[in-house]
N, C-alpha and C positions, 0 to 999 in steps of 0.2 A: 619784790621782784615779780614780774609778770609770769604766770604759769602758761606753759605751752600745751596745746591739746595732745593727748596721747598719740593720735594718728600722726602728728608731726614728728614726735619723738621716734616713733617706729620707722617712719620714712627716713629720718636722719640716720638712725642706726643702720638701716639697710644700705644706705648709700655709703656709709663709712665702713661697712664690713669689708674684709679683705677681698680684693678683686681676684677673680679667677678667670683664666682664659677659656675655660670650658663652659659654654653657655648651656650645656645640658647636664651640668653637675647636679646631682640629686635626682637624676631620672630613675634611679632604682625605686623611688617612692611614688612614681607616676601611677595613677590608678583611681578608680571609683570605689569608695568604701562604704560599708554599713557598720555602724557602731553596734557591738555585741555586748559590751560591758562598760558601765560608767559608774565611777565611785568617787567619793571625796572623804577627806579627813579634816576635822576641825583644827587639828594641830599636826605636828610632824614626827612625833615620837613613835617608835615601833609599838608601844603599848596602846597607842590611840587607834581605835577601830575604824575600819573603812565602812562607809555607809553607801548603799546603792542609791544612785540618782538617775533621773530621767535625763538623757542627753539633750543639750540645747539643739543640736542638729544630728538627727539619726543617720544622715547621709552626707558625704562630702567627697570632693575630688581633689587630689593633689597633682600638681603639674610643675615640673622643673621648667624654669624660664629665666630670662634675663630681665632685670629691672634696672634700667639706666646703666647697663653694663655689669651689674652685680648679679651673680647667680642666686636665685631664691627657689624655694619650693612653695609655690602659691597654693593657698587653701581656698577652695571655691565651695561655697555653701550650696546644698541641694535640698529640695523639699520632698523628694520622693525616691523611689527605688530604681529609677532609670536616669541615665545621664541627661536626658532632655529636660529634666527638672532643675538642672543646675543654673545658677544665676549668670548666664551669658559670659562665663569665664572672668567674672569680676572677682578679683582676689580680696579676701578678708585679711587686712593687714594685721589684726590682732593675733590671728592663728597662723600666719605665714611663717615659714622657717627661713632663716638666714644663717650663713656660716659665720660663727664667732669663735675665734681661737681654734679654728679647724674642726669645730663641732657644729652640726646642724642643730638649730634650736629656735624656739619661739622666745623672744627676749623683749620685754617691755619694762621700762623703768619710768618712774615719775617722781617729782619732787614738789613740795609745796611749803611755803614759808616766806616771810618777808624779813628784811633787815631788823635785827633786834628780837625776833621771835624764833622759837625752835623750828628746825627744819625736819619735815616729815618725808622720809624716803621709802619707796616701794619698788620691789623687783618681782616680776613674774617671769619664770623661765620654764619652758616646756621642751622636754627632750624626747625625740622619737626613736623607736627601735623597730626594725623589721622583724616580723615573726613568720612562722611557717604559713599562717593563714592570712597575714596582712601586716598590721602595724599596732604598736602600743605607744602611748604617749603619757609621760609622767610630768605633771606641771606642779611646780612648787612656788609659793609666795613668801617673800620676806618683807618685813616692815620694821621701821624704827624711827624714833624721834631723837634728834641730836642738837646739842648746842654747838654752834660752829666756832672754829678757831678764828682769830682775828684775820680779816681779809677774805675769808671764804664766803661765797654766795651759795644759797640753797639751789643746787643744780643737780641734774641727774648724773653728772660726772662723778659725784661723790658716792654713788652707789657702790662702785668697786672698792673705794677707800674704806667705807664703813660696813661692808657686807658681813664681815666676821662679827660685828656687834649688832646686827639686825636679827630680830626674832623671826623664826619660821612660823608663819601664821596659818598655814593650811596647804593641802595638797589635793590634786585631782588626778585621776587615772582613767584612761580609757583604752579599750581594745577595739579594733575594727577589722573586719574581714574584707579583703579585696574581692570585689565582685567581678 
C-alpha cells in the first residue's frame, strides 16, 4: 500500500471533522503566545520523569478560522517576541487544532506497511487547556505494530480500532503565556 504524506492525512482529518456553523469557534484561544515551559517524557507512566527541553518555537500565534468550512484553531509559527515576526498567517498543519468528538485537539495519525507485512500505526494527540496566564498543551504519542485480520489494509482508519493495544511512547508538555 502506498503511504500518504502526513500533511495530506492532517488535511483529510480536518476536512472530515464535524462541521460547525460558527466560523469563530475556538476564538477563546486567539492570541500571541510565548512558551514559558517545555518538557518531555520518554514514556507515559507517572513514575517517568519530565525533562526540560528547549521549545522548537518559543513564540506562536493561535487564530480561530475556517478551513474549507470546518472551524480550526490555526497555529502560526513566529520567530520573535512581536507579532510582525509571524509567518504571514501561514498555518502549521501539524500543530493546528481541529474539533474531534467535540474536543479541540491536534490529531495526526500515520500508518505504514504493505500486504503481507506487519502494519505500523502511530497517533499523536495534543490537547489544549486555557490557563490563567495563557495555555497549556499536553501531547501524547502512541505506536504499535499489528498483524492485520484478513481483508484489512494498513490504513490510518485502524488507529481507533487498535488504540487500546498501542503503546504510549512519549509525552510533551508546554505552557505559554498570552502576550
